SEKOLSE-903295 format. One record per atom (N, C-alpha, C): residue number from 1; residue in one letter; x, y, z. Coordinates in steps of 0.2 Angstrom, whole numbers, always signed. Each point is the difference from the previous one (the first is absolute). Layout:
N
@seq->NUM	type->A	east->X	north->Y	up->Z
...
END
This chain:
130
@seq->1	type->M	east->-32	north->-62	up->+21
@seq->1	type->M	east->+6	north->+7	up->+3
@seq->1	type->M	east->-1	north->+3	up->-7
@seq->2	type->E	east->+2	north->-1	up->-7
@seq->2	type->E	east->-1	north->+2	up->-8
@seq->2	type->E	east->-4	north->+5	up->+0
@seq->3	type->I	east->-6	north->-3	up->+2
@seq->3	type->I	east->-6	north->+2	up->-1
@seq->3	type->I	east->-2	north->+4	up->+4
@seq->4	type->F	east->+0	north->+1	up->+8
@seq->4	type->F	east->-2	north->+5	up->+3
@seq->4	type->F	east->+6	north->+5	up->-1
@seq->5	type->N	east->+6	north->+1	up->-4
@seq->5	type->N	east->+2	north->+5	up->+0
@seq->5	type->N	east->-1	north->+3	up->-9
@seq->6	type->K	east->-5	north->-5	up->-2
@seq->6	type->K	east->-1	north->+4	up->-7
@seq->6	type->K	east->-7	north->+4	up->+3
@seq->7	type->L	east->-4	north->-6	up->+4
@seq->7	type->L	east->-7	north->+7	up->+2
@seq->7	type->L	east->+1	north->+6	up->+3
@seq->8	type->L	east->+4	north->+0	up->+4
@seq->8	type->L	east->+2	north->+6	up->+3
@seq->8	type->L	east->+3	north->+6	up->-4
@seq->9	type->L	east->+5	north->-3	up->-4
@seq->9	type->L	east->+2	north->+6	up->-7
@seq->9	type->L	east->-6	north->+2	up->-5
@seq->10	type->I	east->-5	north->-4	up->-1
@seq->10	type->I	east->-6	north->+1	up->-2
@seq->10	type->I	east->-4	north->+4	up->+3
@seq->11	type->F	east->-1	north->-1	up->+7
@seq->11	type->F	east->-4	north->+4	up->+5
@seq->11	type->F	east->+6	north->+7	up->+1
@seq->12	type->C	east->+6	north->+1	up->-1
@seq->12	type->C	east->+3	north->+5	up->+1
@seq->12	type->C	east->-3	north->+6	up->-3
@seq->13	type->L	east->-1	north->-3	up->-11
@seq->13	type->L	east->+0	north->+3	up->-4
@seq->13	type->L	east->-5	north->+4	up->-2
@seq->14	type->F	east->-5	north->-7	up->+4
@seq->14	type->F	east->-7	north->+3	up->-2
@seq->14	type->F	east->-1	north->+8	up->+4
@seq->15	type->M	east->+3	north->-3	up->+8
@seq->15	type->M	east->+0	north->+6	up->+3
@seq->15	type->M	east->+3	north->+6	up->-1
@seq->16	type->I	east->+3	north->+1	up->-2
@seq->16	type->I	east->+5	north->+4	up->-3
@seq->16	type->I	east->-4	north->+5	up->-5
@seq->17	type->F	east->-4	north->-4	up->-5
@seq->17	type->F	east->-5	north->+3	up->-4
@seq->17	type->F	east->-3	north->+2	up->+2
@seq->18	type->L	east->-3	north->-2	up->+5
@seq->18	type->L	east->-8	north->+1	up->+4
@seq->18	type->L	east->+2	north->+9	up->+4
@seq->19	type->Y	east->+6	north->+0	up->+5
@seq->19	type->Y	east->+3	north->+5	up->+3
@seq->19	type->Y	east->+0	north->+4	up->-5
@seq->20	type->C	east->+4	north->+1	up->-5
@seq->20	type->C	east->+2	north->+5	up->-7
@seq->20	type->C	east->-7	north->+3	up->-1
@seq->21	type->H	east->-4	north->-5	up->-2
@seq->21	type->H	east->-8	north->+2	up->-2
@seq->21	type->H	east->-3	north->+5	up->+2
@seq->22	type->E	east->+0	north->-2	up->+10
@seq->22	type->E	east->-1	north->+3	up->+4
@seq->22	type->E	east->+3	north->+7	up->+2
@seq->23	type->L	east->+5	north->-1	up->-2
@seq->23	type->L	east->+2	north->+7	up->+0
@seq->23	type->L	east->+1	north->+6	up->-5
@seq->24	type->I	east->-2	north->-3	up->-6
@seq->24	type->I	east->-2	north->+3	up->-6
@seq->24	type->I	east->-4	north->+5	up->+1
@seq->25	type->E	east->-6	north->-4	up->+0
@seq->25	type->E	east->-9	north->+1	up->+3
@seq->25	type->E	east->+2	north->+2	up->+3
@seq->26	type->Y	east->+2	north->+1	up->+7
@seq->26	type->Y	east->+0	north->+7	up->+7
@seq->26	type->Y	east->+3	north->+6	up->-4
@seq->27	type->F	east->+6	north->+1	up->-4
@seq->27	type->F	east->+3	north->+5	up->-2
@seq->27	type->F	east->-4	north->+3	up->-8
@seq->28	type->Y	east->-4	north->-4	up->-2
@seq->28	type->Y	east->-7	north->+3	up->-4
@seq->28	type->Y	east->-5	north->+3	up->+3
@seq->29	type->E	east->-2	north->-3	up->+3
@seq->29	type->E	east->-8	north->+0	up->+5
@seq->29	type->E	east->+2	north->+1	up->+7
@seq->30	type->S	east->+6	north->+4	up->+3
@seq->30	type->S	east->-1	north->+3	up->+6
@seq->30	type->S	east->-7	north->+1	up->+5
@seq->31	type->E	east->-5	north->+4	up->-4
@seq->31	type->E	east->-4	north->+3	up->+4
@seq->31	type->E	east->-6	north->-7	up->+0
@seq->32	type->Q	east->+2	north->-6	up->-1
@seq->32	type->Q	east->-6	north->-6	up->+0
@seq->32	type->Q	east->+4	north->-3	up->+7
@seq->33	type->Y	east->+4	north->+0	up->+3
@seq->33	type->Y	east->+2	north->+0	up->+7
@seq->33	type->Y	east->-2	north->+6	up->+4
@seq->34	type->R	east->-1	north->-4	up->+6
@seq->34	type->R	east->-3	north->+3	up->+6
@seq->34	type->R	east->+5	north->+0	up->+5
@seq->35	type->F	east->+4	north->+5	up->+1
@seq->35	type->F	east->+5	north->-3	up->+6
@seq->35	type->F	east->-3	north->+5	up->+5
@seq->36	type->G	east->+2	north->-3	up->+7
@seq->36	type->G	east->-1	north->+4	up->+5
@seq->36	type->G	east->-8	north->-5	up->+4
@seq->37	type->T	east->-2	north->-4	up->-3
@seq->37	type->T	east->-4	north->-5	up->+2
@seq->37	type->T	east->+4	north->-4	up->+3
@seq->38	type->E	east->-1	north->-2	up->+8
@seq->38	type->E	east->+5	north->-3	up->+2
@seq->38	type->E	east->-2	north->-7	up->+0
@seq->39	type->I	east->-7	north->+0	up->-1
@seq->39	type->I	east->-6	north->-8	up->+1
@seq->39	type->I	east->+5	north->-5	up->-4
@seq->40	type->A	east->+3	north->+2	up->-7
@seq->40	type->A	east->+0	north->-4	up->-5
@seq->40	type->A	east->+9	north->-4	up->+3
@seq->41	type->G	east->+4	north->+5	up->+4
@seq->41	type->G	east->+5	north->-3	up->+4
@seq->41	type->G	east->+7	north->+4	up->-1
@seq->42	type->W	east->+4	north->-1	up->+2
@seq->42	type->W	east->+6	north->+3	up->+0
@seq->42	type->W	east->+4	north->+4	up->-8
@seq->43	type->R	east->+0	north->-6	up->-5
@seq->43	type->R	east->+0	north->+3	up->-4
@seq->43	type->R	east->-2	north->+7	up->-3
@seq->44	type->Y	east->-7	north->+0	up->+1
@seq->44	type->Y	east->-5	north->+7	up->-4
@seq->44	type->Y	east->+0	north->+4	up->+7
@seq->45	type->Y	east->+5	north->+1	up->+4
@seq->45	type->Y	east->+1	north->+8	up->+4
@seq->45	type->Y	east->+2	north->+6	up->-4
@seq->46	type->S	east->+4	north->-3	up->-4
@seq->46	type->S	east->+3	north->+7	up->-7
@seq->46	type->S	east->+1	north->-3	up->-5
@seq->47	type->K	east->+2	north->+3	up->-3
@seq->47	type->K	east->+2	north->-1	up->-8
@seq->47	type->K	east->+8	north->-4	up->+2
@seq->48	type->Y	east->+4	north->+3	up->+3
@seq->48	type->Y	east->+7	north->-2	up->+3
@seq->48	type->Y	east->+0	north->-5	up->+1
@seq->49	type->H	east->-6	north->-3	up->+6
@seq->49	type->H	east->+1	north->-7	up->+2
@seq->49	type->H	east->-4	north->-5	up->-5
@seq->50	type->Y	east->-3	north->+2	up->-6
@seq->50	type->Y	east->-3	north->-4	up->-3
@seq->50	type->Y	east->+6	north->-2	up->-7
@seq->51	type->I	east->+3	north->+6	up->-1
@seq->51	type->I	east->+6	north->-2	up->-6
@seq->51	type->I	east->+5	north->-4	up->+3
@seq->52	type->G	east->+3	north->+5	up->+7
@seq->52	type->G	east->+5	north->-5	up->+3
@seq->52	type->G	east->-1	north->-7	up->-1
@seq->53	type->S	east->-5	north->-3	up->+4
@seq->53	type->S	east->-4	north->-6	up->+1
@seq->53	type->S	east->+0	north->-6	up->-6
@seq->54	type->L	east->-3	north->+5	up->-5
@seq->54	type->L	east->+2	north->-4	up->-6
@seq->54	type->L	east->+7	north->+0	up->-5
@seq->55	type->I	east->+4	north->+4	up->+2
@seq->55	type->I	east->+7	north->+1	up->-2
@seq->55	type->I	east->+5	north->-7	up->+5
@seq->56	type->F	east->-2	north->+1	up->+5
@seq->56	type->F	east->+4	north->-4	up->+5
@seq->56	type->F	east->-3	north->-8	up->-3
@seq->57	type->E	east->-4	north->-3	up->-1
@seq->57	type->E	east->-3	north->-7	up->-1
@seq->57	type->E	east->+2	north->+0	up->-8
@seq->58	type->L	east->+0	north->+4	up->-4
@seq->58	type->L	east->+2	north->+1	up->-9
@seq->58	type->L	east->+9	north->-3	up->+2
@seq->59	type->L	east->+3	north->+4	up->+5
@seq->59	type->L	east->+7	north->+0	up->+2
@seq->59	type->L	east->+0	north->-8	up->+0
@seq->60	type->L	east->-4	north->-1	up->+6
@seq->60	type->L	east->+1	north->-9	up->+1
@seq->60	type->L	east->-1	north->-5	up->-6
@seq->61	type->F	east->-6	north->+2	up->-2
@seq->61	type->F	east->-2	north->-6	up->-5
@seq->61	type->F	east->+6	north->+2	up->-7
@seq->62	type->S	east->+3	north->+4	up->-1
@seq->62	type->S	east->+7	north->+1	up->-3
@seq->62	type->S	east->+3	north->-3	up->+2
@seq->63	type->I	east->+3	north->+0	up->+5
@seq->63	type->I	east->+7	north->-4	up->+2
@seq->63	type->I	east->-1	north->-8	up->-1
@seq->64	type->G	east->-8	north->-1	up->+2
@seq->64	type->G	east->-1	north->-5	up->+0
@seq->64	type->G	east->+0	north->-4	up->-8
@seq->65	type->A	east->+0	north->+3	up->-4
@seq->65	type->A	east->-3	north->-1	up->-7
@seq->65	type->A	east->+5	north->-1	up->-3
@seq->66	type->F	east->+8	north->+5	up->+1
@seq->66	type->F	east->+6	north->+0	up->-4
@seq->66	type->F	east->+4	north->-2	up->+6
@seq->67	type->A	east->+0	north->-4	up->+4
@seq->67	type->A	east->+5	north->-3	up->+6
@seq->67	type->A	east->+4	north->-5	up->-5
@seq->68	type->G	east->-4	north->-4	up->-4
@seq->68	type->G	east->+4	north->-5	up->-4
@seq->68	type->G	east->+6	north->+5	up->-4
@seq->69	type->M	east->+2	north->+5	up->-1
@seq->69	type->M	east->+5	north->+3	up->-6
@seq->69	type->M	east->+6	north->+0	up->+6
@seq->70	type->V	east->-2	north->+0	up->+8
@seq->70	type->V	east->+6	north->+0	up->+2
@seq->70	type->V	east->+2	north->-4	up->+5
@seq->71	type->I	east->-5	north->-3	up->+2
@seq->71	type->I	east->+0	north->-5	up->+6
@seq->71	type->I	east->+0	north->-9	up->-6
@seq->72	type->K	east->+5	north->-5	up->-1
@seq->72	type->K	east->-2	north->-4	up->-3
@seq->72	type->K	east->-3	north->-7	up->+1
@seq->73	type->N	east->+2	north->-2	up->+8
@seq->73	type->N	east->-3	north->-4	up->+2
@seq->73	type->N	east->-6	north->+0	up->+1
@seq->74	type->R	east->-7	north->-4	up->-4
@seq->74	type->R	east->-6	north->-1	up->+1
@seq->74	type->R	east->-3	north->+0	up->+6
@seq->75	type->Y	east->+2	north->-3	up->+4
@seq->75	type->Y	east->-3	north->-3	up->+6
@seq->75	type->Y	east->+1	north->+9	up->+5
@seq->76	type->K	east->+4	north->+2	up->-1
@seq->76	type->K	east->+2	north->+10	up->+4
@seq->76	type->K	east->-6	north->+2	up->-5
@seq->77	type->I	east->+0	north->+0	up->-5
@seq->77	type->I	east->-3	north->+4	up->-4
@seq->77	type->I	east->-9	north->+1	up->+3
@seq->78	type->T	east->-2	north->-10	up->+0
@seq->78	type->T	east->-6	north->+0	up->+1
@seq->78	type->T	east->-2	north->+1	up->+7
@seq->79	type->L	east->+8	north->+0	up->+5
@seq->79	type->L	east->-4	north->+1	up->+7
@seq->79	type->L	east->+0	north->+8	up->+1
@seq->80	type->L	east->+2	north->+6	up->-4
@seq->80	type->L	east->+2	north->+5	up->-1
@seq->80	type->L	east->-7	north->+2	up->-3
@seq->81	type->R	east->-4	north->-4	up->-4
@seq->81	type->R	east->-7	north->+3	up->-1
@seq->81	type->R	east->-4	north->-2	up->+4
@seq->82	type->F	east->+2	north->-5	up->+4
@seq->82	type->F	east->-5	north->+1	up->+4
@seq->82	type->F	east->-1	north->+2	up->+7
@seq->83	type->I	east->+5	north->+4	up->+2
@seq->83	type->I	east->+2	north->+4	up->+5
@seq->83	type->I	east->-4	north->+6	up->-3
@seq->84	type->L	east->+2	north->+4	up->-6
@seq->84	type->L	east->+0	north->+4	up->-1
@seq->84	type->L	east->-10	north->+0	up->-3
@seq->85	type->L	east->-2	north->-5	up->+0
@seq->85	type->L	east->-8	north->-1	up->-1
@seq->85	type->L	east->-4	north->+1	up->+4
@seq->86	type->L	east->+3	north->-2	up->+7
@seq->86	type->L	east->-1	north->+1	up->+6
@seq->86	type->L	east->-1	north->+6	up->+4
@seq->87	type->L	east->+8	north->+2	up->-3
@seq->87	type->L	east->+0	north->+8	up->+4
@seq->87	type->L	east->-5	north->+3	up->-3
@seq->88	type->V	east->+0	north->-1	up->-8
@seq->88	type->V	east->-8	north->+5	up->-4
@seq->88	type->V	east->-5	north->+0	up->+4
@seq->89	type->I	east->-3	north->-9	up->+2
@seq->89	type->I	east->-7	north->-2	up->+3
@seq->89	type->I	east->+1	north->+7	up->+6
@seq->90	type->F	east->+5	north->+0	up->+3
@seq->90	type->F	east->+2	north->+1	up->+7
@seq->90	type->F	east->-3	north->+8	up->+0
@seq->91	type->M	east->+3	north->+3	up->-5
@seq->91	type->M	east->+1	north->+9	up->-1
@seq->91	type->M	east->-8	north->+2	up->-2
@seq->92	type->Y	east->-5	north->-5	up->-6
@seq->92	type->Y	east->-3	north->+0	up->+0
@seq->92	type->Y	east->-9	north->+1	up->+6
@seq->93	type->L	east->+4	north->-3	up->+4
@seq->93	type->L	east->-4	north->-2	up->+6
@seq->93	type->L	east->-1	north->+4	up->+2
@seq->94	type->I	east->+7	north->+3	up->+2
@seq->94	type->I	east->+1	north->+6	up->+3
@seq->94	type->I	east->-3	north->+5	up->-1
@seq->95	type->S	east->+2	north->+2	up->-6
@seq->95	type->S	east->-3	north->+8	up->-4
@seq->95	type->S	east->-9	north->-3	up->+0
@seq->96	type->C	east->-2	north->-5	up->+0
@seq->96	type->C	east->-8	north->+1	up->-1
@seq->96	type->C	east->-4	north->+0	up->+9
@seq->97	type->W	east->+5	north->+0	up->+5
@seq->97	type->W	east->-1	north->+0	up->+4
@seq->97	type->W	east->-4	north->+7	up->+5
@seq->98	type->I	east->-5	north->-1	up->+3
@seq->98	type->I	east->-3	north->+6	up->+5
@seq->98	type->I	east->+0	north->-1	up->+5
@seq->99	type->P	east->+4	north->+6	up->+2
@seq->99	type->P	east->+1	north->+2	up->+8
@seq->99	type->P	east->-7	north->-2	up->+5
@seq->100	type->D	east->+1	north->-4	up->+6
@seq->100	type->D	east->-7	north->-1	up->+3
@seq->100	type->D	east->-2	north->+7	up->+3
@seq->101	type->D	east->+4	north->+3	up->+2
@seq->101	type->D	east->-3	north->+7	up->+3
@seq->101	type->D	east->-3	north->+3	up->-4
@seq->102	type->Y	east->+2	north->+0	up->-5
@seq->102	type->Y	east->-4	north->+4	up->-7
@seq->102	type->Y	east->-7	north->-1	up->+0
@seq->103	type->I	east->+0	north->-8	up->+0
@seq->103	type->I	east->-5	north->-3	up->-1
@seq->103	type->I	east->-6	north->+2	up->+6
@seq->104	type->G	east->+3	north->+1	up->+7
@seq->104	type->G	east->-4	north->+2	up->+5
@seq->104	type->G	east->+0	north->+7	up->-1
@seq->105	type->S	east->+4	north->+4	up->+0
@seq->105	type->S	east->-1	north->+7	up->+1
@seq->105	type->S	east->-6	north->+2	up->-6
@seq->106	type->K	east->-1	north->-4	up->-6
@seq->106	type->K	east->-6	north->+1	up->-5
@seq->106	type->K	east->-5	north->-3	up->+2
@seq->107	type->I	east->-1	north->-5	up->+3
@seq->107	type->I	east->-5	north->-2	up->+3
@seq->107	type->I	east->-4	north->+4	up->+6
@seq->108	type->E	east->+6	north->+2	up->+5
@seq->108	type->E	east->-4	north->+5	up->+3
@seq->108	type->E	east->-3	north->+7	up->-1
@seq->109	type->S	east->+4	north->+3	up->-7
@seq->109	type->S	east->-4	north->+4	up->-2
@seq->109	type->S	east->-7	north->+0	up->-3
@seq->110	type->L	east->+0	north->-4	up->-3
@seq->110	type->L	east->-6	north->-2	up->-4
@seq->110	type->L	east->-5	north->-2	up->+7
@seq->111	type->L	east->+1	north->-3	up->+6
@seq->111	type->L	east->-3	north->+0	up->+4
@seq->111	type->L	east->-3	north->+6	up->+3
@seq->112	type->R	east->+5	north->+5	up->+1
@seq->112	type->R	east->-1	north->+6	up->+4
@seq->112	type->R	east->-5	north->+6	up->-8
@seq->113	type->A	east->+2	north->-3	up->-5
@seq->113	type->A	east->-5	north->+3	up->-7
@seq->113	type->A	east->-7	north->-2	up->+2
@seq->114	type->R	east->+0	north->-8	up->+2
@seq->114	type->R	east->-7	north->-2	up->+0
@seq->114	type->R	east->-4	north->+4	up->+5
@seq->115	type->E	east->+6	north->+0	up->+8
@seq->115	type->E	east->-5	north->+3	up->+4
@seq->115	type->E	east->-2	north->+8	up->+0
@seq->116	type->V	east->+3	north->+3	up->-4
@seq->116	type->V	east->-1	north->+8	up->-2
@seq->116	type->V	east->-6	north->-1	up->-6
@seq->117	type->M	east->+0	north->-2	up->-4
@seq->117	type->M	east->-5	north->-2	up->-4
@seq->117	type->M	east->-9	north->-2	up->+5
@seq->118	type->E	east->+2	north->-3	up->+3
@seq->118	type->E	east->-6	north->-3	up->+4
@seq->118	type->E	east->-2	north->+7	up->+5
@seq->119	type->L	east->+4	north->+1	up->+4
@seq->119	type->L	east->+0	north->+7	up->+0
@seq->119	type->L	east->-4	north->+4	up->-2
@seq->120	type->L	east->+1	north->+5	up->-4
@seq->120	type->L	east->-2	north->+3	up->-7
@seq->120	type->L	east->-8	north->-3	up->-1
@seq->121	type->V	east->+2	north->-5	up->-1
@seq->121	type->V	east->-9	north->-2	up->-2
@seq->121	type->V	east->-3	north->+0	up->+8
@seq->122	type->S	east->+1	north->-2	up->+4
@seq->122	type->S	east->-5	north->+2	up->+5
@seq->122	type->S	east->-1	north->+5	up->+2
@seq->123	type->T	east->+6	north->+5	up->-1
@seq->123	type->T	east->-3	north->+7	up->+1
@seq->123	type->T	east->-4	north->+4	up->-5
@seq->124	type->S	east->+0	north->-2	up->-7
@seq->124	type->S	east->-3	north->+2	up->-3
@seq->124	type->S	east->-7	north->-2	up->-4
@seq->125	type->A	east->-2	north->-5	up->+7
@seq->125	type->A	east->-6	north->-4	up->-3
@seq->125	type->A	east->-5	north->+3	up->+2
@seq->126	type->P	east->+2	north->+2	up->+7
@seq->126	type->P	east->-8	north->+5	up->+5
@seq->126	type->P	east->+0	north->+5	up->-6
@seq->127	type->E	east->+5	north->+5	up->-4
@seq->127	type->E	east->-1	north->+6	up->-3
@seq->127	type->E	east->-5	north->-2	up->-6
@seq->128	type->E	east->+1	north->-7	up->-4
@seq->128	type->E	east->-7	north->+0	up->-5
@seq->128	type->E	east->-6	north->-4	up->+2
@seq->129	type->A	east->+1	north->-1	up->+8
@seq->129	type->A	east->-8	north->-2	up->+3
@seq->129	type->A	east->-2	north->+6	up->-2
@seq->130	type->Q	east->+1	north->+4	up->+2
@seq->130	type->Q	east->-4	north->+7	up->+2
@seq->130	type->Q	east->-1	north->+3	up->-5
END
């Protein structure tokens, strides 16, 4: 149990480092992030969704990493870190989720665009033949 607890602590610290790096990178190069591209998922709807989800996940990892300072029972710490890890995984899956109706509407619009292009091609073909 102690080894699992240490692995979770190392993972939490590593993820804190990665999330801090990602936030710093965003603040320095925010023009590189294309928000409004819902294809990437809920996280990329806007910069507020992106920053909010990163900060929330960073907060969960911070609680997991520094829980040992407050809770002295190592089994409770391990359980808390494991639950927080599952919560972060769930949050990440939710933030990358793309609604089915969004995908359906995009497919329908692409099909309509294809029909319009076929109509334009079929109407312009006789003019080119003349």
